[in-house]
Backbone as a printed PyTorch tensor [residue, N CA C, xyz], in Angstrom:
tensor([[[-29.1860,  12.4650,  -7.1760],
         [-29.3820,  11.1090,  -6.7060],
         [-29.3340,  10.1530,  -7.8930]],

        [[-28.8500,   8.9800,  -7.6410],
         [-28.7960,   7.9550,  -8.6840],
         [-30.1810,   7.3840,  -8.9410]],

        [[-30.4510,   7.1120, -10.1840],
         [-31.7200,   6.4830, -10.5380],
         [-31.7800,   5.0820,  -9.9270]],

        [[-32.9750,   4.6080,  -9.6710],
         [-33.1700,   3.3370,  -8.9770],
         [-32.4790,   2.1630,  -9.6710]],

        [[-32.4510,   2.1780, -10.9920],
         [-31.8330,   1.0370, -11.7000],
         [-30.3090,   1.0080, -11.5570]],

        [[-29.7190,   2.1110, -11.1170],
         [-28.2710,   2.1710, -10.9140],
         [-27.8560,   1.9130,  -9.4690]],

        [[-28.7990,   1.5160,  -8.6130],
         [-28.5040,   1.3090,  -7.1980],
         [-28.6500,  -0.1500,  -6.7990]],

        [[-27.8220,  -0.5900,  -5.8670],
         [-28.0150,  -1.8740,  -5.2140],
         [-29.0420,  -1.6610,  -4.1160]],

        [[-30.0190,  -2.5570,  -4.0160],
         [-31.0860,  -2.3030,  -3.0590],
         [-31.2700,  -3.4120,  -2.0310]],

        [[-30.8330,  -4.6050,  -2.3310],
         [-31.0720,  -5.7290,  -1.4260],
         [-29.8080,  -6.0870,  -0.6600]],

        [[-30.0030,  -6.5260,   0.5580],
         [-28.8760,  -6.9300,   1.3940],
         [-28.0820,  -8.0640,   0.7790]],

        [[-28.7530,  -8.9650,   0.0840],
         [-28.0610, -10.0920,  -0.5540],
         [-27.1040,  -9.6050,  -1.6440]],

        [[-27.4700,  -8.5430,  -2.3550],
         [-26.5850,  -7.9920,  -3.3800],
         [-25.3250,  -7.4080,  -2.7440]],

        [[-25.4940,  -6.7350,  -1.6170],
         [-24.3370,  -6.2110,  -0.8950],
         [-23.4650,  -7.3630,  -0.3910]],

        [[-24.0870,  -8.3800,   0.2050],
         [-23.3260,  -9.5110,   0.7380],
         [-22.5630, -10.2460,  -0.3460]],

        [[-23.1730, -10.4600,  -1.5040],
         [-22.4720, -11.1150,  -2.6120],
         [-21.2640, -10.2900,  -3.0430]],

        [[-21.4350,  -8.9870,  -3.0890],
         [-20.3330,  -8.1260,  -3.5070],
         [-19.2100,  -8.1420,  -2.4700]],

        [[-19.5710,  -8.1290,  -1.1810],
         [-18.5430,  -8.2070,  -0.1340],
         [-17.8020,  -9.5370,  -0.1750]],

        [[-18.5380, -10.6340,  -0.2760],
         [-17.9440, -11.9670,  -0.1550],
         [-17.2090, -12.4180,  -1.4100]],

        [[-17.7150, -12.0830,  -2.5720],
         [-17.1250, -12.5780,  -3.8220],
         [-16.3660, -11.5180,  -4.5980]],

        [[-16.4530, -10.2820,  -4.1320],
         [-15.9040,  -9.1780,  -4.9010],
         [-14.4330,  -8.9250,  -4.6830]],

        [[-13.8900,  -8.1660,  -5.5920],
         [-12.5170,  -7.7080,  -5.5170],
         [-12.4870,  -6.4760,  -4.6150]],

        [[-11.6460,  -6.5000,  -3.5860],
         [-11.5480,  -5.3860,  -2.6420],
         [-10.3810,  -4.5050,  -3.0350]],

        [[-10.6670,  -3.2150,  -3.1950],
         [ -9.6240,  -2.2630,  -3.5560],
         [ -9.6770,  -1.0890,  -2.5850]],

        [[ -8.6870,  -0.9820,  -1.7160],
         [ -8.6880,   0.1220,  -0.7480],
         [ -8.0930,   1.3950,  -1.3480]],

        [[ -8.6430,   2.5060,  -0.9520],
         [ -8.1160,   3.8090,  -1.2920],
         [ -7.8210,   4.5560,  -0.0090]],

        [[ -7.4380,   5.7980,  -0.1270],
         [ -7.1200,   6.5810,   1.0590],
         [ -8.3810,   7.0050,   1.8120]],

        [[ -9.4520,   7.3050,   1.0730],
         [-10.6810,   7.7990,   1.6900],
         [-11.8690,   6.8650,   1.5290]],

        [[-11.7610,   5.8850,   0.6320],
         [-12.8420,   4.9340,   0.3850],
         [-12.2780,   3.5330,   0.1950]],

        [[-13.1450,   2.5380,   0.3750],
         [-12.8310,   1.1490,   0.0460],
         [-13.9080,   0.6940,  -0.9320]],

        [[-13.4980,   0.0160,  -2.0000],
         [-14.4370,  -0.3770,  -3.0460],
         [-14.4110,  -1.8850,  -3.2170]],

        [[-15.6040,  -2.4780,  -3.3220],
         [-15.7730,  -3.8890,  -3.6510],
         [-16.4620,  -3.9660,  -5.0110]],

        [[-15.9610,  -4.8330,  -5.8970],
         [-16.4790,  -4.9040,  -7.2630],
         [-16.7180,  -6.3500,  -7.6660]],

        [[-17.8930,  -6.6320,  -8.2500],
         [-18.2100,  -7.9260,  -8.8480],
         [-18.9100,  -7.7010, -10.1760]],

        [[-18.7290,  -8.6130, -11.1390],
         [-19.4780,  -8.5000, -12.3940],
         [-20.9540,  -8.7910, -12.1560]],

        [[-21.8390,  -8.1260, -12.9110],
         [-23.2680,  -8.3430, -12.7140],
         [-24.0040,  -8.8370, -13.9650]],

        [[-23.3070,  -9.0530, -15.0690],
         [-23.8920,  -9.5690, -16.3160],
         [-25.0330,  -8.6960, -16.8200]],

        [[-24.9330,  -7.3930, -16.6150],
         [-25.8900,  -6.4330, -17.1420],
         [-25.1260,  -5.3760, -17.9260]],

        [[-25.8350,  -4.5090, -18.5770],
         [-25.1920,  -3.4670, -19.3740],
         [-24.9480,  -2.1840, -18.5980]],

        [[-25.2400,  -2.1920, -17.3080],
         [-25.0640,  -0.9930, -16.4780],
         [-24.2670,  -1.3340, -15.2280]],

        [[-23.6940,  -0.3000, -14.6380],
         [-23.0750,  -0.4400, -13.3160],
         [-24.1200,  -0.1290, -12.2650]],

        [[-24.0940,  -0.8760, -11.1830],
         [-25.0050,  -0.6430, -10.0650],
         [-24.1570,  -0.3530,  -8.8410]],

        [[-24.5090,   0.6970,  -8.1180],
         [-23.7040,   1.1880,  -7.0080],
         [-24.4330,   1.0550,  -5.6850]],

        [[-23.6680,   0.7860,  -4.6400],
         [-24.1300,   0.8460,  -3.2680],
         [-23.1320,   1.6870,  -2.4910]],

        [[-23.6280,   2.6070,  -1.6910],
         [-22.7570,   3.5050,  -0.9380],
         [-23.0330,   3.3060,   0.5470]],

        [[-21.9540,   3.0540,   1.3150],
         [-22.0850,   2.7110,   2.7250],
         [-21.2460,   3.6820,   3.5570]],

        [[-21.8550,   4.1830,   4.6210],
         [-21.1410,   4.9810,   5.6190],
         [-21.5920,   4.4590,   6.9790]],

        [[-20.7230,   3.7590,   7.6600],
         [-21.1000,   3.1230,   8.9250],
         [-21.1000,   4.1200,  10.0680]],

        [[-21.5250,   3.6670,  11.2320],
         [-21.5760,   4.5350,  12.4090],
         [-20.1820,   4.9200,  12.9050]],

        [[-19.1550,   4.2360,  12.4320],
         [-17.7890,   4.6030,  12.7760],
         [-17.4410,   5.9870,  12.2220]],

        [[-18.1120,   6.3750,  11.1500],
         [-17.8660,   7.6670,  10.5130],
         [-18.2680,   8.8110,  11.4330]],

        [[-19.3940,   8.6610,  12.1100],
         [-19.8760,   9.7230,  12.9870],
         [-21.3900,   9.6840,  13.0870]],

        [[-21.9630,  10.8020,  13.4680],
         [-23.4140,  10.8630,  13.6240],
         [-24.1080,  10.8910,  12.2570]],

        [[-25.4290,  10.9680,  12.2650],
         [-26.2080,  10.8780,  11.0300],
         [-25.8610,  11.9950,  10.0520]],

        [[-25.5950,  13.1670,  10.5630],
         [-25.2650,  14.2930,   9.6940],
         [-23.9790,  14.0170,   8.9270]],

        [[-22.9700,  13.5110,   9.6090],
         [-21.6910,  13.2090,   8.9570],
         [-21.8210,  12.0570,   7.9730]],

        [[-22.5730,  11.0240,   8.3490],
         [-22.7620,   9.8810,   7.4390],
         [-23.4810,  10.3110,   6.1650]],

        [[-24.5160,  11.1260,   6.3090],
         [-25.2540,  11.5890,   5.1360],
         [-24.3910,  12.4900,   4.2530]],

        [[-23.5650,  13.3050,   4.8690],
         [-22.6700,  14.1680,   4.0930],
         [-21.6700,  13.3360,   3.3010]],

        [[-21.1240,  12.2930,   3.9240],
         [-20.1810,  11.4070,   3.2320],
         [-20.8720,  10.7200,   2.0510]],

        [[-22.0770,  10.2090,   2.2590],
         [-22.8110,   9.5530,   1.1670],
         [-23.1360,  10.5180,   0.0340]],

        [[-23.5230,  11.7370,   0.3770],
         [-23.8360,  12.7370,  -0.6560],
         [-22.6180,  13.0580,  -1.5070]],

        [[-21.4740,  13.1980,  -0.8610],
         [-20.2460,  13.5070,  -1.6080],
         [-19.8870,  12.3620,  -2.5560]],

        [[-19.9780,  11.1370,  -2.0660],
         [-19.6580,   9.9810,  -2.9090],
         [-20.6760,   9.8590,  -4.0460]],

        [[-21.9540,  10.0650,  -3.7360],
         [-23.0020,   9.9800,  -4.7580],
         [-22.7770,  10.9940,  -5.8700]],

        [[-22.3350,  12.1960,  -5.5310],
         [-22.0690,  13.2270,  -6.5330],
         [-20.9340,  12.7990,  -7.4680]],

        [[-19.9080,  12.1840,  -6.9120],
         [-18.7930,  11.7150,  -7.7320],
         [-19.2380,  10.5790,  -8.6390]],

        [[-20.0190,   9.6600,  -8.1120],
         [-20.5130,   8.5270,  -8.9030],
         [-21.3860,   9.0170, -10.0530]],

        [[-22.2490,   9.9880,  -9.7860],
         [-23.1280,  10.5100, -10.8300],
         [-22.3340,  11.1600, -11.9580]],

        [[-21.2500,  11.8490, -11.6300],
         [-20.4150,  12.4860, -12.6580],
         [-19.6040,  11.4760, -13.4610]],

        [[-19.3450,  10.3130, -12.8840],
         [-18.4780,   9.3320, -13.5300],
         [-19.2460,   8.2640, -14.3130]],

        [[-20.5510,   8.3880, -14.4310],
         [-21.3650,   7.3400, -15.0490],
         [-20.8640,   6.9400, -16.4280]],

        [[-20.5830,   7.8610, -17.3090],
         [-20.1670,   7.5230, -18.6680],
         [-18.6920,   7.2050, -18.8130]],

        [[-17.9160,   7.3560, -17.7570],
         [-16.4640,   7.1910, -17.8400],
         [-15.9790,   5.7990, -17.4450]],

        [[-16.8420,   4.9700, -16.8740],
         [-16.4400,   3.6410, -16.3970],
         [-16.9590,   2.5520, -17.3180]],

        [[-16.2280,   1.4450, -17.3630],
         [-16.7380,   0.2750, -18.0770],
         [-17.9800,  -0.2220, -17.3680]],

        [[-18.9340,  -0.7300, -18.1140],
         [-20.2000,  -1.1410, -17.5130],
         [-20.2330,  -2.6430, -17.2670]],

        [[-21.1940,  -3.0640, -16.4410],
         [-21.3950,  -4.4730, -16.1570],
         [-20.9040,  -4.9130, -14.7830]],

        [[-20.9140,  -4.0120, -13.8040],
         [-20.3770,  -4.3510, -12.4860],
         [-21.2890,  -3.8570, -11.3650]],

        [[-21.2870,  -4.6060, -10.2620],
         [-21.8580,  -4.1420,  -8.9990],
         [-20.7040,  -3.5560,  -8.1980]],

        [[-20.8740,  -2.3470,  -7.7210],
         [-19.8100,  -1.6400,  -7.0250],
         [-20.3370,  -1.1340,  -5.6910]],

        [[-19.6870,  -1.5480,  -4.6030],
         [-20.0280,  -1.0450,  -3.2690],
         [-18.8830,  -0.1600,  -2.8040]],

        [[-19.2080,   1.0670,  -2.4350],
         [-18.2180,   2.0400,  -1.9850],
         [-18.4490,   2.3000,  -0.4980]],

        [[-17.4090,   2.0860,   0.2840],
         [-17.4880,   2.2840,   1.7320],
         [-16.6320,   3.4890,   2.1080]],

        [[-17.2340,   4.4190,   2.8280],
         [-16.5190,   5.6180,   3.2630],
         [-15.6430,   5.2870,   4.4680]],

        [[-14.4320,   5.8090,   4.4650],
         [-13.5440,   5.6780,   5.6220],
         [-13.6560,   6.9220,   6.4960]],

        [[-13.1510,   6.8130,   7.7220],
         [-13.2030,   7.9510,   8.6420],
         [-12.4130,   9.1440,   8.1250]],

        [[-11.4020,   8.8920,   7.3410],
         [-10.5540,   9.9730,   6.8320],
         [-11.2280,  10.7840,   5.7270]],

        [[-12.4570,  10.4380,   5.3550],
         [-13.1400,  11.1230,   4.2550],
         [-13.3510,  12.6060,   4.5530]],

        [[-13.4600,  12.9810,   5.8080],
         [-13.7060,  14.3810,   6.1560],
         [-12.4310,  15.2110,   6.1830]],

        [[-11.2780,  14.5600,   6.0930],
         [-10.0190,  15.2860,   6.0330],
         [ -9.7190,  15.7630,   4.6190]],

        [[-10.4810,  15.2860,   3.6580],
         [-10.2210,  15.5940,   2.2550],
         [-11.2910,  16.5310,   1.7100]],

        [[-10.8560,  17.4290,   0.8370],
         [-11.8510,  18.2260,   0.1340],
         [-12.3920,  17.3890,  -1.0370]],

        [[-13.3680,  17.9380,  -1.7340],
         [-14.0720,  17.1860,  -2.7610],
         [-13.1350,  16.7210,  -3.8740]],

        [[-12.2030,  17.5550,  -4.2780],
         [-11.2900,  17.2150,  -5.3820],
         [-10.3830,  16.0430,  -5.0050]],

        [[ -9.8810,  16.0220,  -3.7710],
         [ -9.0470,  14.8960,  -3.3300],
         [ -9.8460,  13.5990,  -3.2950]],

        [[-11.0860,  13.6890,  -2.8460],
         [-11.9500,  12.5160,  -2.8110],
         [-12.2260,  12.0020,  -4.2150]],

        [[-12.4600,  12.9120,  -5.1350],
         [-12.7000,  12.5330,  -6.5270],
         [-11.4680,  11.8740,  -7.1380]],

        [[-10.2920,  12.4140,  -6.8610],
         [ -9.0420,  11.8150,  -7.3580],
         [ -8.8380,  10.4160,  -6.7850]],

        [[ -9.1520,  10.2320,  -5.5060],
         [ -9.0300,   8.9170,  -4.8800],
         [ -9.9860,   7.9220,  -5.5360]],

        [[-11.2090,   8.3640,  -5.8260],
         [-12.1980,   7.5050,  -6.4910],
         [-11.6750,   7.0250,  -7.8450]],

        [[-11.1630,   7.9490,  -8.6670],
         [-10.6620,   7.5650,  -9.9920],
         [ -9.4000,   6.7050,  -9.8930]],

        [[ -8.5740,   6.9400,  -8.8800],
         [ -7.3990,   6.0950,  -8.6820],
         [ -7.8050,   4.6640,  -8.3680]],

        [[ -8.8030,   4.5010,  -7.5050],
         [ -9.2840,   3.1700,  -7.1560],
         [ -9.9110,   2.4780,  -8.3650]],

        [[-10.6740,   3.2320,  -9.1540],
         [-11.3000,   2.6590, -10.3490],
         [-10.2600,   2.2530, -11.3990]],

        [[ -9.1750,   3.0040, -11.4960],
         [ -8.0900,   2.6270, -12.4040],
         [ -7.4210,   1.3480, -11.9340]],

        [[ -7.2190,   1.2030, -10.6260],
         [ -6.6500,  -0.0300, -10.0770],
         [ -7.5440,  -1.2270, -10.3930]],

        [[ -8.8600,  -0.9880, -10.4000],
         [ -9.8190,  -2.0570, -10.6830],
         [ -9.9110,  -2.3380, -12.1800]],

        [[ -9.3790,  -1.4620, -13.0090],
         [ -9.4460,  -1.6500, -14.4560],
         [-10.7610,  -1.1910, -15.0580]],

        [[-11.4740,  -0.3080, -14.3790],
         [-12.7620,   0.1720, -14.8760],
         [-12.6450,   1.5110, -15.6010]],

        [[-11.5470,   2.2210, -15.4540],
         [-11.3450,   3.5010, -16.1440],
         [-10.4720,   3.3130, -17.3680]]])
């Protein structure tokens, strides 16, 4: 699990990232990014009810959280990042999801 200081916690932080952020779609995830004027990246992970029941949503969040935790030192810092799981996330194994994450981050200029 991500430490509390690396997480977005308030609805207003999510809304600011959605409304003012750069949207970058991937095959399995959609990412919104805004600068946060801090020395760390802060992440929010979203899996809506469109994904499926609670078990599927939690599994999608766990998979994304594991990728984010492994990538902490590899990204440029100073951004709020919201990652939204798409329905196609269950069609991919972990390696494909990880590749999609890094592809999206490269498009954003964070890798």
